[in-house]
N, C-alpha and C positions, 0 to 999 in steps of 0.2 A: 760568583761572577757570571754575568750573562755571556752567551755565546759571542755576541757582537764585540763586547769588551775584550773577551779572551782572544778573539781573532786579531783585534787591533793591537793588543799588547804583544802578541806573538810576532806580528809583522814589524813592530817597532816604528815609532814615528821618526821622521827626519827632523833635523833642526828647523827646517822651514815650517813643517807641520806644527811643532810645539810652539814656535814663535807666533804663528797665526792664531792658534787656539788660545794661548795665554794672553795675547794682546786683546782679543775680543772679550775674554772674561774680565780683564782689568778695566777695559772701557765700560763694560756693562755695569760693573759694581761701583764704578765712580760716578754713575749717572744718578739722577734724582729718583729713579725707579727703585733703588735699593737704599733702605735706611741703615743706619749704623747697627741697630738692633737685629735686623734681618741678616746682615753680614756676620755678626757675632754668632747667631744661631746656625747659619750655614757652615761656618768654619768649625763650630763645635761638633757638628754632625760628622765632619771628616777628620776630627782629631787634630785640627790645625791650631796654631797659636792664636791667642785672643787678638782681635783687631782693635786696637785702642789708640788713644792719642799719646801714649807713653813715648817720649822721645827716644828712650833707650830700647824700645821694643821694635819688632819687625814691622815694616809698613806693608800696605796692600800688595805692592809690586813684589816685594821680597817673598811674601807668603805664597803668592800664586807661582812665582818663578821656581819655587822649590818643589813643585808637584811633579811626580813621576807620571808616566803615561796613563796608567789605569785610573788613579784618582782624578787626573786632569780630565779624562773622558767623562767620567761620572759627574764631576763638578760642572763641566761645560753643558752637559745634557740638562742638569737641574737648573742652572742659571738661565738658559734659553728655552726651557720647557719643551724640549724635543726628546725623541727616543734616542737611546744610545746608538742604535743602528744608523740614525741620521748623522751622528757625529762620525761614525765610521765612514760614511759616504763622503763627508767633507774631506777627510784625510785621504781616502783612497782615490779621490778624484785626481790627485796628482801622481798616483802610482802608474807606472807603465807608460809614461808620456813619450818614451822613446819610440813607441810603436805608432805614434800619431804624427801627422804633418803639423808642424808648429803654426799656430795662428788659425787653423781651420776648426770648424765645429766637428765634434767627435760622435759619429754614428756607427754602431756595430751592426754589420749586415750578416744575419744568421741565415745559412743556406745549406742545401745538400751539396756534397762534394761533386756530385755528377754535373752540377750546373755552375761550377766555379768560374768557367770562362765567361758565361753570361753575366754573373754577378760582378766579375771583375770589370766588365764593360759598364755596368751600372755605376760602379765606384768611380771609374774614369769620368763619366758624365757628371757625377756629383761634385767632383773636384773643381770643375770650372764654375760651379754654383756656390763655392765656399764651404763645402762639406767634405770631410774625409770619411769615406765609407770604409770601415775596417773589413777587409777580406783576408782571412787567415793565410791563404797560400801566397798572397802577394805582399802582405805587410810584414810578416814575421822574418826574423833573422835566423838563418839556418844553423848558426853556431850555438843557439840557445834552445833549451827544452821548449817544444811547441806548446805543451799544455800550460806551462807557466806564462807564456806570452799571451795565450788566449785568455787566461784568467786575469792577467794584468789589464788587458783591453776591456774585459767585462767590468772590472773594478773602476776604470777611468772613463768609460763611455758616458756621454751626455744623453744619448738616446739610443733606442734599440729598434731595429726593423727586421722582421722575418720575411724572407722571400720564400713563399710556401709553394714549392713544387710537390708533386705526389710523394717523392722520396723523403721530403722534409718530415712528414708525419711518422715515418718509420725509423727516424734517426734519433738514437738516444742522446747524442751530443747536441742536436738541435733543441730537444726538449730541455736538456740541462741549461742551455743558454737562455731559453725562455724563462726558466726558473730563476736564473741570475737576475734578469731584467725585472721581473715582477717582485722578486725579493728586495731588490735595491730601490724599487718604486721609481725607476726612471721612466720618462715618457716612452711608450711602446706603440708599434704600428706593424701592420702586416699587409702584404700584397699577395693576393691569391693568384697563383699561376696554374689555373685549371683545377684546383681543389681547395676545399675549405680547410683551415687548420683544425687540428684536434686538440683536446686538452683545454687548458685555461685560456688560450687565445680564441677559442671557438665561440665565446659568448657575444662577441662583437661582429658587426657586419663590416668586412674590409673590402676595399676596392679591388677590382680584377685587373691584373696585368697580362692575362692570357693572350697570346698572339701579338702583344705589343713589343716595341723595340726597347732596348736598354735605355735609350734616351727618354722614352715615354715613362718607363718605370722610375727613372731617376727624377723626373719632374713630379711624379706623384709623391715621391718621398720629400722632395724639396718643398712642395706646396704645404705638406703637413708640418714639416720641421720649421719652416719659416714663420708659422703662426704660433709656435710654442713660446710662452712668455719668457722662458729662460734661455732660449736658443737664438733669439733675434740678434743680439749683439755679437755672439760667436759667429753666426753666419755672415754678418756684415764684415767682421774682421777677416773671415775666410775669403770673402769676395775680393778684398784688397790683396790678400796673399795670392789668390788665383790669378789676378791681373798681373801682379809682379812676376809670377813664375810661369806664365803662359808660354808654352813652347812653340806655338804657331799662331797665325793670325786668326784662325777660327776660334780657338780657345780664348784668345784675347778679346775677340768680339763678344763672345758669350758672357764673359765676366764683366765687360764694360756695359753690356745691355742690362745686366742685373743691377749694377751700381746705379745706372741712370734711372732704373725703376724705383730706386729708393727715394727719389725726389731731391729736394734741397738737402745739402749736407751741412753738418757742423763745420766750423772753420778748421778744426783739427783733421777732419776727414777730407776736406778739400786739400789740405797739405799732403795727406797720405796719397791722395789721388794724383797730385802733381808729381810726387816722388815716384809713384808706380809708373807713371807715363814715361818719365825719362830714364828709369832704371832698366827698362825692357825694350829692346829694339823691335820686338814683335808688336809692341803697342805704338810707340812713336813712329815706327817705320811702316805701319800697316794701314791700308785703306779701310779695312773692315772695322777695326776699333775706332778709327778716326771718325767714321760715319756716325758712330754712336756718341762719341765724346764731344766733338766740336759743337753740335747744336746744344748739348747739355750745358757746356760752359757759357755759350752765348746767351742762352735763356736766363742764366743766373748771373749775367753781367760779370763774368770772370774772363781774365785775359786768355787769349788763345794765340799760339800754343801756350800751355801752362808755363808759369814762371818756374825757373830752376831754383834750387835751394840757394838762398842768399841774394837772389836777383832782385827781389822786392826792396831789400835794404839798400842795394846799390841805386835803385831808382829813387828811393826817398832821399838819399844823400845828394843825388844829382839835382833833384827838385829844389832842395834847400840851398 
């Protein structure tokens, strides 16, 4: 058994994980890409019952449903022609979600403990941009083992950023976190804070954040993350969450400005924006976010102020 499968088996999949993997396998095998003969051969390799048209025999769904975690992982990897470690990533992406803000893009911020306050400020700035920057001392629950929580965050992060102060290079924990990121093959990035990173991160030329504010460093990270193919939707979702949860007019303005920069929105996103506007008095009661949102609505021929939930139906009924 490979190390990745052994790890996955040891941690045990949740019902959600099994349902997700089994559903995808069933959908794939039901497609035209797989012939009856190929499925027979595949199942034979795993010692599974013959897949046939026998009305008394098990059907495809029943056979796949009977799989335990280890063969399910191997079968999934074979069907989708991916490494078993990638299947582990699919499952582990849902692990440790309690350490992340719901709806935000998940970025692990690796840093020296000496600069935890500065990195905490970077995380605060990222929050209004739709990104939850995981900072161990701020995010973890004190009643749970700290190492377990860090590992859970490393398993479930969508991207990794190293904030490289001089002490970073001397930290065994920071190097271990880099190893996690490279081993999981998640997108990774580094910001040089007066020193170049050592080890495996040293081969690339990273931007400098030396002498720059936490807001500046956060914007460097945002500009990188926003251009990642798999992060765009997560950041967009995070922007709507940031607008809904903004605790002051300034944060509401920052989130609104980023949403406006997206350009025209899908109808579902307009609905989300309408709801975010009315759900937070820092938005509908603030001059600063209004300055951003009112022209945006008017340019797109949307009603201002935004319609409340159900209001459009009332207007349609009145018109008829």
